[in-house]
C-alpha positions in Angstrom: -90.2 171.0 -84.0 -90.9 170.0 -87.6 -93.0 172.1 -90.0 -93.2 170.0 -93.1 -96.8 171.3 -93.6 -95.4 174.7 -94.5 -93.3 173.3 -97.3 -96.0 171.4 -99.3 -95.6 173.6 -102.4 -93.6 171.7 -105.0 -91.0 174.4 -105.3 -89.5 173.5 -101.9 -88.9 169.9 -103.0 -87.2 171.1 -106.1 -85.0 173.6 -104.1 -84.2 170.7 -101.7 -83.3 168.4 -104.6 -81.1 171.2 -106.1 -79.4 171.8 -102.8 -78.6 168.1 -102.6 -77.1 168.1 -106.0 -74.8 171.0 -105.2 -74.2 169.6 -101.7 -75.1 172.9 -100.0 -77.3 173.5 -96.9 -80.2 175.8 -97.5 -83.2 177.3 -95.6 -86.3 179.3 -96.2 -86.2 182.3 -93.9 -88.0 185.5 -93.0 -91.5 186.6 -94.1 -92.6 183.3 -95.5 -91.9 181.5 -92.2 -93.4 184.3 -90.0 -96.6 184.5 -92.0 -97.0 180.7 -92.1 -96.6 180.6 -88.2 -99.1 183.5 -87.9 -101.5 181.8 -90.3 -101.6 184.9 -92.5 -102.0 183.0 -95.8 -99.5 181.9 -98.4 -96.7 184.4 -99.2 -95.9 185.5 -102.7 -92.3 186.1 -101.8 -89.9 183.5 -100.6 -86.4 184.1 -99.3 -83.9 181.3 -99.5 -80.5 181.4 -97.7 -77.7 179.0 -99.0 -74.6 178.2 -97.0 -72.5 179.0 -100.1 -73.6 180.5 -103.4 -77.2 181.7 -103.6 -76.7 182.4 -107.3 -75.5 178.9 -108.2 -78.4 177.4 -106.2 -80.9 179.6 -108.1 -79.4 178.5 -111.4 -79.7 174.8 -110.4 -83.3 175.2 -109.3 -84.1 176.8 -112.7 -82.6 173.8 -114.4 -84.8 171.4 -112.4 -88.0 173.4 -112.9 -90.1 172.2 -115.9 -90.3 175.6 -117.6 -86.6 176.6 -116.9 -87.4 180.1 -115.7 -85.1 183.0 -116.3 -82.8 183.7 -113.3 -82.2 187.4 -112.6 -78.7 187.9 -111.1 -77.8 190.9 -108.9 -74.0 190.5 -108.6 -73.6 193.6 -106.4 -75.7 192.1 -103.7 -74.8 188.5 -104.4 -78.5 187.6 -104.9 -80.5 185.9 -107.6 -84.2 185.8 -108.3 -86.7 183.7 -110.3 -90.4 183.4 -110.6 -92.5 180.2 -110.4 -96.3 179.8 -110.1 -96.7 183.6 -109.4 -94.2 183.2 -106.5 -91.0 185.4 -106.5 -88.2 183.4 -105.0 -84.9 185.2 -104.0 -81.7 183.3 -103.3 -78.8 184.7 -101.3 -75.7 183.1 -99.8 -75.5 183.3 -96.0 -73.5 186.4 -95.0 -72.4 188.7 -92.3 -72.5 192.5 -92.7 -70.6 195.6 -91.4 -71.9 199.2 -91.8 -70.4 202.6 -92.2 -72.0 205.6 -90.4 -73.2 207.4 -93.6 -74.9 204.5 -95.4 -77.3 201.7 -94.9 -75.5 199.6 -97.5 -73.4 197.1 -95.7 -69.9 195.7 -96.5 -70.8 191.9 -97.0 -68.8 188.8 -96.3 -69.7 185.1 -96.6 -71.0 183.7 -93.4 -72.7 181.0 -91.5 -76.5 180.6 -91.0 -76.0 182.1 -87.6 -74.3 185.1 -89.1 -77.2 185.5 -91.5 -79.8 185.2 -88.7 -77.9 187.7 -86.6 -78.2 190.3 -89.4 -81.9 190.0 -89.6 -84.0 193.0 -88.5 -86.4 191.2 -86.0 -86.5 188.0 -84.2 -89.8 187.1 -85.9 -88.0 187.5 -89.3 -85.0 185.4 -88.3 -87.0 182.1 -88.1 -85.7 179.6 -90.7 -86.9 176.2 -91.9 -84.4 173.7 -93.2 -84.8 172.5 -96.8 -82.2 169.8 -96.8 -83.5 166.2 -97.2 -82.3 164.9 -93.8 -83.8 167.8 -91.8 -86.6 168.9 -94.1 -89.1 171.3 -92.3 -87.0 171.6 -89.1 -87.4 175.0 -87.5 -84.2 177.0 -86.4 -85.1 179.7 -83.9 -82.0 181.1 -82.3 -83.7 184.2 -80.7 -86.9 182.7 -79.5 -88.8 184.4 -82.3 -91.7 181.9 -81.8 -92.2 183.3 -78.3 -92.3 186.9 -79.7 -94.8 185.7 -82.3 -97.0 184.3 -79.6 -96.8 187.4 -77.4 -97.0 189.9 -80.3 -93.7 191.5 -79.8 -91.4 193.3 -82.2 -87.8 192.8 -81.0 -84.3 192.9 -82.6 -82.1 189.8 -82.5 -79.1 191.9 -81.3 -78.6 195.3 -79.6 -81.4 197.5 -80.9 -79.2 200.6 -80.9 -76.7 198.9 -83.3 -79.5 197.4 -85.4 -81.2 200.7 -86.0 -78.1 202.8 -86.3 -76.6 200.3 -88.9 -79.8 200.4 -91.0 -82.2 203.2 -90.0 -84.9 201.9 -92.4 -85.5 199.1 -89.8 -87.0 201.7 -87.5 -89.7 202.3 -90.2 -90.0 198.6 -90.7 -90.4 198.0 -86.9 -93.4 200.5 -86.9 -94.8 199.1 -90.1 -94.8 195.5 -88.8 -96.3 196.7 -85.4 -99.1 198.3 -87.5 -99.7 195.4 -89.8 -99.6 192.6 -87.2 -100.9 194.8 -84.3 -97.9 193.9 -82.3 -96.0 195.9 -79.6 -92.5 197.1 -80.1 -90.4 195.9 -77.1 -89.5 198.8 -74.8 -85.7 198.8 -75.3 -86.3 198.7 -79.1 -88.8 201.6 -78.9 -86.3 203.7 -76.9 -83.6 202.8 -79.5 -85.8 204.1 -82.3 -86.3 207.3 -80.4 -82.6 207.7 -79.7 -81.6 207.0 -83.3 -84.5 209.0 -85.0 -82.1 211.5 -86.7 -80.4 208.6 -88.5 -83.5 208.3 -90.7 -82.1 211.2 -92.7 -79.6 208.8 -94.5 -82.5 206.8 -95.9 -83.8 207.7 -99.4 -87.3 209.3 -99.5 -88.4 206.5 -101.9 -87.7 203.7 -99.3 -89.4 205.7 -96.6 -92.5 206.2 -98.7 -92.8 202.4 -99.4 -93.0 201.9 -95.6 -95.5 204.8 -95.2 -97.6 203.3 -97.9 -97.7 199.9 -96.1 -98.6 201.6 -92.8 -101.5 203.5 -94.7 -102.6 200.2 -96.4 -102.9 198.4 -93.1 -106.2 197.8 -91.2 -105.6 200.4 -88.5 -103.1 203.0 -89.9 -103.2 205.1 -86.7 -101.1 202.6 -84.8 -98.2 203.4 -87.0 -98.6 207.2 -87.1 -98.9 207.3 -83.3 -95.7 205.4 -83.1 -94.0 207.6 -85.7 -95.0 210.6 -83.7 -94.1 209.1 -80.3 -90.6 208.2 -81.4 -89.9 211.6 -83.2 -89.6 210.1 -86.7 -92.7 211.9 -87.9 -91.0 215.3 -87.4 -88.5 214.3 -90.0 -90.9 212.7 -92.5 -94.2 214.5 -92.3 -93.8 217.7 -90.1 -97.1 218.9 -91.6 -98.8 216.4 -89.5 -97.0 217.0 -86.2 -97.8 220.7 -86.7 -101.5 219.7 -86.2 -100.8 218.3 -82.7 -102.0 220.0 -79.6 -104.9 222.1 -78.4 -104.8 225.8 -77.9 -107.0 227.7 -75.5 -107.8 231.4 -75.3 -110.5 233.0 -73.2 -111.9 229.5 -72.6 -112.3 228.7 -76.2 -110.6 225.6 -77.5 -110.3 223.7 -80.8 -109.9 220.0 -81.3 -106.6 218.2 -81.6 -106.4 218.1 -85.4 -103.5 215.5 -85.4 -105.6 212.9 -83.5 -108.7 213.9 -85.4 -106.8 213.2 -88.6 -105.8 209.7 -87.5 -109.5 208.9 -86.7 -110.4 209.9 -90.2 -107.7 207.8 -91.7 -108.9 204.8 -89.6 -112.5 205.4 -90.7 -111.5 205.6 -94.3 -109.5 202.3 -94.0 -112.7 200.6 -93.0 -114.4 201.6 -96.3 -111.8 201.6 -99.1 -108.6 200.0 -100.2 -107.8 203.1 -102.4 -104.2 204.1 -101.1 -104.5 207.7 -102.6 -107.9 208.2 -100.9 -106.2 207.1 -97.6 -103.4 209.8 -98.4 -106.1 212.3 -98.9 -107.6 211.4 -95.5 -104.2 211.8 -93.9 -103.5 215.2 -95.5 -107.1 216.7 -95.6 -106.4 219.0 -92.6 -102.7 219.9 -93.1 -103.7 223.5 -94.1 -105.2 224.0 -90.6 -101.8 224.6 -88.8 -100.7 227.5 -91.1 -104.2 229.1 -91.2 -105.2 228.8 -87.5 -106.3 232.2 -86.0 -108.3 233.2 -82.9 -111.0 235.9 -83.2 -112.6 237.3 -80.0 -116.1 237.1 -81.5 -116.1 233.8 -83.3 -113.2 231.9 -81.7 -110.8 229.6 -83.6 -110.8 229.7 -87.4 -109.0 227.9 -90.1 -110.0 230.1 -93.0 -109.1 228.7 -96.5 -107.3 225.8 -95.0 -108.5 223.5 -97.8 -106.9 225.8 -100.5 -103.6 226.1 -98.5 -103.6 222.4 -97.7 -104.0 221.5 -101.5 -101.0 223.7 -102.3 -99.0 221.9 -99.4 -99.8 218.5 -101.0 -97.7 219.3 -104.0 -94.7 220.5 -101.9 -95.0 217.4 -99.7 -95.2 215.0 -102.6 -92.2 216.6 -104.3 -90.2 216.5 -101.0 -90.8 212.9 -100.5 -90.2 212.1 -104.2 -93.8 210.7 -104.6 -95.5 210.7 -108.0 -96.4 214.2 -109.2 -99.0 212.8 -111.7 -102.7 212.1 -111.5 -102.3 210.5 -108.1 -101.0 213.7 -106.6 -103.7 215.7 -108.4 -106.4 213.4 -107.0 -105.1 214.0 -103.5 -104.9 217.7 -104.1 -108.5 217.8 -105.4 -109.8 215.7 -102.4 -108.0 218.1 -99.9 -109.2 221.2 -101.8 -112.9 220.0 -101.8 -112.9 218.2 -98.5 -115.4 220.8 -96.9 -117.7 221.2 -99.9 -120.2 218.4 -99.1 -120.2 219.4 -95.4 -121.3 223.0 -96.3 -123.8 221.6 -98.8 -125.3 219.1 -96.4 -127.1 221.9 -94.5 -128.8 223.2 -97.7 -129.1 220.6 -100.4 -130.1 222.6 -103.5 -130.1 221.2 -107.1 -127.8 224.0 -108.2 -125.2 223.4 -105.4 -125.3 219.6 -106.1 -124.8 220.2 -109.9 -121.7 222.3 -109.0 -120.3 219.7 -106.7 -120.6 217.0 -109.3 -119.3 219.2 -112.0 -116.1 220.2 -109.9 -115.5 216.7 -108.5 -116.2 214.8 -111.7 -115.5 211.1 -111.5 -114.3 211.6 -107.9 -117.5 212.7 -106.4 -118.1 209.3 -104.7 -114.6 209.3 -103.3 -115.2 212.8 -102.0 -118.4 211.7 -100.2 -116.6 208.7 -98.7 -113.9 211.1 -97.4 -116.4 213.4 -95.9 -118.3 210.6 -94.2 -115.0 209.4 -92.8 -114.5 213.0 -91.4 -117.4 212.5 -88.9 -115.5 211.8 -85.7 -118.0 213.1 -83.2 -118.5 211.0 -80.1 -122.1 212.3 -79.6 -124.5 209.6 -81.1 -127.2 212.0 -82.0 -124.8 214.3 -84.0 -123.2 211.2 -85.6 -126.5 209.9 -86.8 -127.6 213.4 -88.0 -124.4 214.1 -90.0 -124.5 210.7 -91.6 -128.2 211.1 -92.5 -127.3 214.5 -94.0 -124.8 213.0 -96.3 -127.2 210.3 -97.4 -129.5 213.0 -98.5 -126.6 214.6 -100.5 -125.7 211.2 -102.0 -129.4 210.6 -103.1 -129.6 214.1 -104.5 -126.3 213.5 -106.5 -127.8 210.4 -108.1 -131.1 212.3 -108.9 -129.3 215.3 -110.4 -126.8 213.3 -112.3 -129.5 211.2 -113.9 -131.4 214.2 -115.0 -128.7 216.8 -115.8 -125.6 214.7 -116.6 -123.0 217.2 -115.4 -120.4 214.8 -114.4 -117.4 215.3 -116.8 -119.6 218.1 -118.3 -119.1 218.8 -122.0 -121.0 222.0 -123.2 -123.9 221.1 -125.6 -122.6 223.9 -127.9 -119.1 223.7 -129.1 -116.6 226.4 -129.7 -116.6 225.6 -133.4 -120.5 226.1 -133.5 -120.1 229.5 -131.8 -117.4 230.6 -134.3 -119.5 229.4 -137.2 -122.6 231.2 -135.9 -121.0 234.6 -135.4 -118.3 234.2 -138.2 -115.6 234.5 -135.5 -112.0 233.5 -135.2 -110.7 232.3 -131.8 -111.4 235.1 -129.4 -112.4 235.9 -125.8 -116.1 236.2 -126.8 -116.2 232.4 -127.5 -115.0 231.8 -123.8 -117.6 234.3 -122.5 -120.4 232.5 -124.3 -119.3 229.0 -123.3 -119.0 230.1 -119.6 -122.5 231.7 -119.8 -123.9 228.4 -121.1 -122.1 226.4 -118.4 -123.3 228.7 -115.6 -126.9 228.6 -116.9 -126.9 224.8 -116.9 -125.3 224.5 -113.4 -127.7 227.0 -112.0 -130.7 225.1 -113.6 -131.7 228.1 -115.7 -131.6 225.9 -118.8 -131.6 222.1 -119.3 -128.3 220.4 -120.4 -129.5 220.2 -124.0 -128.4 221.5 -127.3 -131.5 223.5 -128.3 -131.7 225.5 -125.0 -127.9 226.0 -125.1 -128.0 227.2 -128.7 -130.8 229.7 -128.0 -128.7 231.1 -125.1 -125.7 231.3 -127.4 -127.7 233.6 -129.8 -129.0 235.8 -126.9 -125.5 236.1 -125.3 -123.9 236.9 -128.8 -126.4 239.7 -129.2 -125.6 241.1 -125.8 -121.9 241.1 -126.9 -122.8 242.9 -130.1 -122.2 240.0 -132.3 -124.2 239.5 -135.5 -125.6 236.2 -136.5 -127.9 235.1 -139.4 -128.6 231.9 -137.4 -131.6 231.3 -135.2 -132.4 228.4 -132.9 -133.9 225.5 -134.6 
């Protein structure tokens, strides 16, 4: 079957011409072919396999391209890469691989196209289109990957036990593709992932997180996390999540399964935002519930201070997985820490409580509200409508209060320098006391967020503290 239509971009003609000049066979393989056959749009990454030197082919292609792009060469891996029209093209010589038990980095030898297709992770990624002039666009499908694409199946070309043991990252990739494409992992393959789950420990945390992020960025992330839990991989990667699984019952009182609730929240948030870090916040918003779970005879199950404990756990989790410990982590921490605030507020929407919420959440108040709305997973239609209506009231109140009082990213109307000048002070604790009193008065609504009212309060508070000032309010 010929698929010339897939190769209409001019880069393929140039690669074909270059391969002819070097007299090498070459093929486009992997994700580009898969996504074309699935009609998933044009790929920005193209993998080219040469039966010979991929590096030499890349150099020849660069010579034949009008702008002669720079070729990046990775000698260790025998690969080369260049960019053309915002497309990243990677060239590699066909190879066969052998693995040692303690590493996913293979010993590589030159090989045939068949050897190269054998080493691919899944049948749907082993599909190749010929780029040589005489067979341009011809599909090579040795493992019936087309059938697996049609049936929505993730399957390894060779024995899945060997495939996953050789390179355990493929277990994460299988689950990631199942999530992104909404495919099923073939039963023998799923069993092999479960049997080899402990091998994930030889994979670097950074590579695991790349796959986790791709699962979280997909349309329905719960597919991936259910598979990670089912195969036992989640215990090694995010034990904080598996600790939420299960329902305890004492004296007829039960709590919900916080693991499956969490996945519902993540799916809800995936419908409303592309923000990866807000999706992480949704995934981790209840992790503090496992260590804080207690049963009290009078009130039943409690998770006291789970938001505070959870926010502390976020730092440890990010550090363990070698994730960024910068503003992204702090954002997730803040969302976890504040995740119940709007829920409590919804039952009694006072100006003062809204001002405090906006003050504490700052620029992230909208994200926080989005997270709380995603946290509504009740199956009772009346309750679902009521909770969403409550949050609408809170959102409207936030807009009203913010327009009037401007407390988002609050800066005190009276500065520390003004206080020092008014009372002839050097840096001291009294300045902090006065600034805090002004902030509290504004948040409580006792005074407007204006300089004159704040200045007057500064004078009064200074007198209370026994400070002398010649100044009076204007």
